[in-house]
N, C-alpha and C positions, 0 to 999 in steps of 0.2 A: 749282356753288356758289362764291361769292367766297372767295378765300384767307383774308381776315380772319374771315369767317363760319365757315369750316372750322376755323380755329385756335381760335376761341371755343368751338365745339362740342366739339372734342377735349379742351381744357383743362377744360371743364365736366364732361365725362364722367369724367375722371381724379379731379377734386376731389370730385365729388358722391358717389362710392361711399363713401369713408371719412367724409365729412361726415354722410351718412345713418347710417352705423354708429355714429358718435359721438353723434348725436342719440338713437338707440335706447338706447345704453348709459348715457347721462348720468344718467337718473333712477335706475336700479338701482345705479349706482356711488355716487350720493349717499346712497341709502338704506342701503347696506352690508348688505343682508340676505343677499346671496350674493356670494362672492368673484369669481364670474364677471363681475359687473357692472363691477368695477374693472378686471379683466383686459381685457374687451372695449373699455372706454373707453381704457385705456392703449395697446392695440394700434392703435386708430383714430388716436390722437394721434401715435403713432410712424410709422404709415404715411403720414399726412398730411405729416409733416416730410420723409419720404423723397420723397413726390410733389413737394413744393416744391423739393427739391434737384434732382430729375430735370428740373424745369421751369425751372431757372435759365437766364436768357436768353430765356425764353418769357414769363414773367410780369413784370409791373411790379416792378422790383427793390425799391422802397420797400415796397410791399404785401407782397411775398414775405418780406423780411427781418423786418418787424414781426410778421407772422403766425407765422413760424417761431419767433421769440422767445417768443411767447405759448404756442405749442404745447409748446415745451420746458419752460416754467415749470410748466404743469399736468401735463405728463408726469412731471416730477421728483416732484411731490407724490403723484401716483398710484403712481409707481414704488416709492416707499418702502413704501407699503402693500402693493402687489403682491408685492414681494420677501419681506415677512414672511408673506404668505399662502402663498407657494410653499414657503418654508423650513418653516413650521409643518406644512403638508400632508405634506412629505417626511419630516420627523422623526416625525410621527404614524404614517405608513405603516411606517416602520422599527421603531417600538416594537411594532406589531402582529405583526411577524415575530420581534422579540427582546424579549419582555415583561420581561426582567430589567434592561433599561436604566433608568438614572435619568432621570425625566421632569421634574425641576425646571427644566431649560432650556426645556421646552415651556411651562410655566407662566409663566416669565419673558417669553418671546417673545409669548405670548398677551396678557399685560398691556401690552406695548409696542404691540401691534396695536390694542388697545382704546383706548389713549391717543391714537392717531392719528385716531380717528373725528371729533372736532370740526373738525380742520383740513380733512379731506376734505369734510365737509358745508359748511363755510364757503366753501371754494374753489369748489366746483361750484355753490353757490348765490349766488355773488358777481356783481356787475355786470360785473366784469372778464371772467368766464367767459361771461356772456350776450353781452357785446360781441364776444368771439371767435367765438361761434356765429353771431351775426348776420353778421359779416364773411365767414364761410365759406359761409353760405347765400346771401348776396348774390353771392359769387364764382361760385357754380354757376349763378346766373341771368344775371349780367353779368360774365364772367371778366375780370379786370384784366390783359389781355395787353399786352405791350410792342409798340409800333408797328413795331419793326425786328426782331422775333423769329421770323419765319416759317421761315427756314432752320434755326434751332435746333429748331423743332417737328418738322420733317421728320427731323432727326437722331435724335430719340427712338427711331425705329424701328430704327436700326442701332447705337445707343450701348450697349445693354444687354449684349452679349457681353463688353465690356471689364471688367465687374464680375466675370465668371467668370475672367478672367485673374488677378485678385487672389486668388480662391479657389485657383486652381492653384498660385500662388506660396506659399500658406500651408500646403499639404499637404507634410509632410516626416516623416521617421521619429520625430522628437521628439514625445513625448506629454506634455510638461510642461503644467501647467494654464494658464500664460500663453499658450502657443502654441495650445492648444485653444480658449481664449477668443477669441483673434484670429481663428481659423478660423471660429468660430461667428458672429462679427460680420460677417466677409466673406461668409459664406454667406447670412446674413439680408439683407444689402444686395443681393447678387446675385439673390436670390429676388424682392425687391421690384422691382428694376429689370426683371426678366423679366416680372413681372406687369403692369407698365406696357406692355410690348410686347404682352402677351396682350390687354390691353384695347384696343390699337390694331389688333387683327386678326391678329397673328402666331400661327402654330400652334406654341406653346411649352409647352403644358399638361404634357407629359411631363417637361419640365425642371423646371417648378414643383413637380410631385409629388415628384421626387427631392430637390429642395432642402428641401421640408418634412420628408421622412424624415430627412435628415441633420441638419437644424436641431433637430428634436425630440430626437434622440439626444445631440447636442452640448449641448442645453439641460439635459438631465438631468445630464450631467457637470458643467456649470457650477453647477447647483443643489446638487450634493453638495459642491462646493468651498465655496460660500457657506455652506451649512449647517454644514460642519466649522469654518469660521471663527467662526460664531456660537456653536457649542458651546465652542470653545476660549476665547473671550472670557468666556463665562458662568462656566466653571469656574475661571477665573483671577481672577474678581471677588470682592470681599469678601462680597457677598450670597450667594454659592454655598457658603460655608463652613458646611455643615450636617452634618458628619460624613462627607462623601463625599470620598474621595481624588481630587483633580483629575486626576492623571496616569492613574489607573485609569479614571475616567469618560471622559476624552478618548480613551483608547486603545480602550475598548469601543465608543464611538460611531464612531470612525474605521473599525474593522473592519466595523461594521454598514453604514456608508455605502458602503464599498468594495464590499460585496456587491451593491448595487443600481446600481453604475456600469456603463454599457453597454460592450461590447467595441468596440474600434476599428473593426472591420469594419462596425459599425452605422452609421457615418457615412462611412467611406472608400468603401465600395462604391457607395452612391447618389451621392456626389459625383463619383466617376470616371465613372459612367454619365451624370450630368448634363453633364459636360464633353465627353464623347464626342458627346452630342446637340447641344451648342453648336457643336462643330466641324462636324458634319453640316449644321447650319443655315447656317454660314458658307460651306459649299461648295455649297449648293443654288442653282441659277440662279434669280435673282429674289428671293432672300432679303434682299438689301440694298436692295430697292426702297423709295423714300420714299412708302409707301402713304398717308400723311396728305395728301399734295399731289395725289393722283390726282383728276382731274376738276376741278381748280381752273381758273378762267378767268384 
């Protein structure tokens, strides 16, 4: 197979996966009947942005920059709605365990969520969104690769372990919320980079599995932090002054949220296991091979 043809094939494979996922999720997300629709659409948008970052130097830079900007725009719109879905779901589950908690904050957040519906429907039904989707579909059929990008494409196979070096640098005894948030972001990026390698034929599924486990636990930690911030803002707002003592309400919610926060081992253990597997991959003969270029003429 000619090298340009191989490059186009690999780029199409990477982009098409999340483009298909975004197409499937777009209608459920616009209809807002199930929070999962917004979630899946947001994930697809975020993964596509990561794919474009991974493909820097491979894709036509003008197309890549323009598309990444549009993905970020719609990702922000869906992200605000998704964040409310997550916080409301978490607080609702906590009230099921602690029925004495004041639920006016849930009513407030639910009203905010409902107020976001017109913006979601308008954005996902807009010509701008349709133009983005057409561009992504066209890119899977005729990938806009750069004419001088083939060495960068080969490098995709061996680039991903460096993302795990960032994760390794982020693990330290401190468990303050800012550090854990940075670790969560680093883990997410390492996972996405590893998935790109998996799509290109590398045997890294066990690493991805451990990244998912760690990311899920770190995600719950982040959700509790965000939920606590929403609670505090609500009880310090004039609208919340309904005979409820703000300090007591905030303290009660803080204790309840702390009870659902995962233990550190829930993310440290899988991350350590993942990094050990990464080092094994680095030491395996042939693991640094540029598999994308194999068989090129």
